[in-house]
C-alpha positions as CSV (number, residue, x, y, z in Angstrom):
1,M,-39.9,20.7,37.4
2,E,-40.4,17.7,35.1
3,K,-41.1,14.3,36.5
4,K,-37.9,12.8,34.9
5,K,-35.7,15.5,36.4
6,I,-37.2,15.0,39.9
7,E,-36.6,11.3,39.7
8,E,-33.1,11.7,38.5
9,A,-32.3,14.2,41.2
10,I,-33.7,11.9,43.9
11,K,-31.5,9.1,42.6
12,R,-28.4,11.3,42.5
13,M,-28.8,12.2,46.1
14,C,-28.5,8.5,47.0
15,E,-25.5,7.7,44.8
16,P,-22.7,6.9,44.8
17,G,-22.3,5.5,48.3
18,N,-24.9,7.7,50.0
19,E,-27.6,6.2,52.2
20,E,-31.2,6.1,51.1
21,W,-33.4,9.2,51.8
22,N,-34.3,9.2,55.5
23,H,-37.7,10.8,54.9
24,Q,-40.4,9.6,52.6
25,Y,-41.8,12.5,50.5
26,V,-44.6,12.1,48.0
27,F,-44.0,14.7,45.3
28,P,-46.4,15.5,42.5
29,D,-47.1,12.6,40.1
30,N,-46.7,10.3,43.1
31,I,-43.0,10.5,42.9
32,K,-41.5,9.1,46.2
33,T,-38.1,9.6,47.7
34,R,-38.0,6.1,49.2
35,K,-38.7,3.0,47.2
36,E,-40.6,1.4,50.1
37,A,-42.4,2.9,53.1
38,V,-41.0,2.1,56.5
39,N,-43.2,0.8,59.3
40,S,-41.0,1.9,62.2
41,P,-42.5,4.5,64.5
42,G,-39.4,6.5,64.1
43,Y,-39.9,7.3,60.4
44,N,-41.6,10.4,59.3
45,L,-45.0,9.3,57.9
46,N,-45.7,7.3,61.0
47,K,-44.3,9.9,63.4
48,W,-46.3,12.7,61.8
49,K,-49.5,11.0,62.6
50,R,-48.7,11.4,66.3
51,L,-47.3,14.9,65.9
52,K,-49.9,16.5,63.8
53,P,-52.6,16.7,66.6
54,I,-50.0,18.2,68.9
55,F,-49.1,20.9,66.5
56,D,-52.7,21.6,65.8
57,E,-53.2,22.1,69.6
58,I,-50.4,24.6,70.0
59,K,-51.7,26.6,67.0
60,V,-48.8,26.6,64.5
61,K,-50.1,29.5,62.4
62,N,-48.0,32.7,62.6
63,K,-45.4,31.1,64.9
64,T,-41.6,30.7,64.2
65,F,-40.0,27.3,64.5
66,L,-36.5,25.9,64.7
67,D,-36.2,22.3,63.7
68,I,-32.9,20.9,65.1
69,G,-31.6,17.8,63.4
70,C,-34.2,18.2,60.6
71,S,-32.6,15.5,58.4
72,D,-34.4,15.6,55.0
73,G,-36.7,18.3,56.2
74,Y,-40.1,16.6,56.2
75,Y,-41.4,18.0,59.5
76,S,-40.2,21.5,58.7
77,V,-42.0,21.4,55.4
78,E,-45.2,20.1,57.1
79,L,-45.1,22.9,59.7
80,A,-44.7,25.4,56.9
81,K,-47.7,23.9,55.1
82,L,-49.7,24.3,58.3
83,G,-49.2,28.0,58.2
84,A,-46.1,28.7,60.4
85,K,-44.7,32.2,60.0
86,H,-41.3,30.8,59.3
87,V,-39.5,27.5,59.9
88,L,-35.7,27.0,60.0
89,G,-34.5,23.5,59.6
90,S,-31.0,22.8,60.7
91,D,-28.7,19.8,60.4
92,L,-25.0,19.0,60.5
93,D,-25.3,16.7,57.5
94,E,-24.8,18.6,54.2
95,L,-26.4,15.9,52.1
96,R,-29.6,16.0,54.2
97,I,-29.8,19.7,53.9
98,K,-29.3,19.5,50.2
99,R,-32.3,17.0,50.1
100,A,-34.4,19.3,52.2
101,N,-33.8,22.3,50.0
102,F,-34.6,20.2,47.0
103,A,-37.9,19.2,48.5
104,K,-38.6,22.8,49.3
105,K,-38.0,23.7,45.6
106,V,-40.2,20.9,44.2
107,L,-43.0,21.6,46.6
108,N,-42.6,25.4,46.2
109,I,-42.7,26.1,49.9
110,K,-41.7,29.7,50.7
111,N,-41.8,30.0,54.5
112,V,-39.1,27.4,55.3
113,D,-35.4,27.5,55.0
114,F,-32.7,24.9,55.5
115,E,-29.1,25.4,56.7
116,V,-26.1,23.4,57.8
117,L,-26.1,24.8,61.2
118,D,-24.7,23.9,64.6
119,L,-27.2,24.5,67.4
120,Y,-24.5,26.0,69.6
121,K,-23.5,28.6,66.9
122,I,-27.0,30.1,66.7
123,P,-26.6,33.8,67.9
124,E,-27.7,34.4,71.5
125,N,-30.2,37.0,70.4
126,K,-32.1,34.6,68.1
127,F,-35.4,33.5,69.5
128,Y,-38.1,31.1,68.3
129,D,-41.7,30.6,69.4
130,V,-41.1,26.8,69.3
131,T,-38.0,24.7,69.1
132,I,-38.3,21.1,68.2
133,G,-35.9,18.1,68.3
134,L,-37.5,15.0,66.8
135,G,-35.5,11.8,67.1
136,L,-32.7,13.9,68.4
137,L,-32.0,13.4,72.2
138,H,-31.0,9.7,71.9
139,R,-28.7,10.5,68.9
140,I,-26.4,13.0,70.6
141,P,-23.7,12.7,73.3
142,D,-24.6,16.0,74.9
143,M,-28.3,15.5,75.7
144,E,-28.3,17.9,78.7
145,Q,-26.5,20.7,77.0
146,C,-28.7,20.3,74.0
147,I,-31.9,20.7,76.1
148,E,-30.3,23.7,77.9
149,R,-29.6,25.4,74.5
150,M,-33.1,24.7,73.2
151,C,-34.6,26.2,76.4
152,S,-32.4,29.4,76.0
153,I,-33.9,30.3,72.6
154,S,-37.5,29.4,73.1
155,K,-40.4,29.3,75.5
156,C,-41.8,26.0,74.1
157,V,-39.7,23.0,73.3
158,I,-41.0,19.8,71.7
159,V,-38.8,16.7,71.8
160,E,-39.5,13.1,70.6
161,F,-37.1,10.4,71.6
162,K,-36.5,6.7,72.3
163,T,-37.3,6.1,75.9
164,L,-36.0,3.9,78.7
165,R,-38.9,2.2,80.4
166,G,-39.5,2.9,84.0
167,N,-40.0,5.9,86.4
168,G,-36.5,6.5,87.5
169,N,-34.4,9.6,86.9
170,D,-32.0,7.6,84.8
171,F,-30.8,6.9,81.3
172,K,-29.0,4.0,79.6
173,D,-25.6,4.8,78.0
174,H,-25.1,2.8,74.9
175,H,-21.5,3.9,74.3
176,T,-21.3,2.7,70.7
177,S,-23.1,3.4,67.4
178,S,-26.2,1.4,66.4
179,K,-25.7,2.2,62.7
180,S,-22.8,2.9,60.4
181,N,-23.9,6.4,59.6
182,K,-22.2,8.8,61.9
183,F,-25.4,10.9,62.4
184,N,-27.4,7.8,63.6
185,K,-25.4,6.8,66.6
186,L,-27.4,5.7,69.6
187,Y,-25.8,7.4,72.6
188,K,-28.4,7.5,75.5
189,T,-32.0,6.5,76.0
190,P,-33.4,8.5,78.9
191,T,-36.5,7.9,81.0
192,V,-39.3,10.4,80.8
193,Q,-38.6,11.5,84.3
194,Y,-34.9,12.2,83.5
195,V,-35.8,14.4,80.5
196,K,-38.4,16.3,82.6
197,K,-35.8,16.8,85.4
198,V,-33.3,18.4,82.9
199,F,-36.0,20.7,81.6
200,R,-36.9,21.8,85.2
201,R,-33.3,23.1,85.7
202,F,-34.2,25.8,83.2
203,N,-37.7,26.6,84.6
204,F,-39.5,24.5,82.1
205,V,-42.2,23.0,84.3
206,D,-45.3,22.8,82.2
207,F,-45.3,19.4,80.5
208,E,-47.6,17.5,78.2
209,V,-46.3,13.9,77.8
210,Y,-47.4,11.6,75.0
211,E,-46.2,8.1,75.7
212,D,-46.6,5.1,73.3
213,K,-47.8,2.7,76.0
214,N,-48.9,0.1,73.5
215,S,-45.4,-0.2,72.0
216,H,-43.6,-3.6,72.2
217,L,-40.3,-2.0,71.4
218,N,-37.4,-2.1,73.9
219,Y,-37.3,1.7,73.7
220,P,-40.7,3.1,72.8
221,R,-40.9,6.7,71.6
222,T,-42.2,9.5,73.8
223,I,-43.1,13.1,72.9
224,I,-42.8,15.8,75.4
225,V,-44.1,19.4,75.0
226,A,-42.3,21.5,77.6
227,K,-43.1,25.2,78.4
228,I,-41.4,27.7,80.6
229,D,-42.9,28.7,84.0
230,S,-45.1,31.6,83.1
231,S,-44.3,33.3,86.4
232,E,-40.7,33.6,85.4
């Protein structure tokens, strides 16, 4: 695809009235989907620096992945580039899926697909080697049900989320939206112990926890890799 056509398409998917691209892609000819990079640890380029060693450790190659709430699809694309057998990126926002499919086309990635798809409408017989929810848990009103559903279709679940400091089995309920976009509402920020407690209900008891202990944010971001009890 020609440079001018790529740039025009990126612009069209921000206008009129649409929010800027959530993910920063760098396409050929140094074409970027965002005008400026974002320093927040929640944005994709910064988050990927923490995630890449974790995915290297679990050996992505030849595994299937489900990326829930994939937004513009950056992490799904990166997993596909690492050699995943297949990645399905899902989101409820049609515009974000449109952007993700555009990125797939520009980068010519074959082993990834993107769909507007509700997690709870995935067929019961579908199963993935790894299910991931990055920046998801604190953005949904049904955190516990979401974890339950992820556990039912995979033996390994990776979540990354804003975290309530402390060791209690608790969460903070924010009640209202933190942003105007309906998909960016801040519902709950759980402690690490709370999330682990929910996973344990479904026999996920093998945990690797990656906390950002140097963060000065009110709600630092934690990554948990949860695996099912191998004896089950």
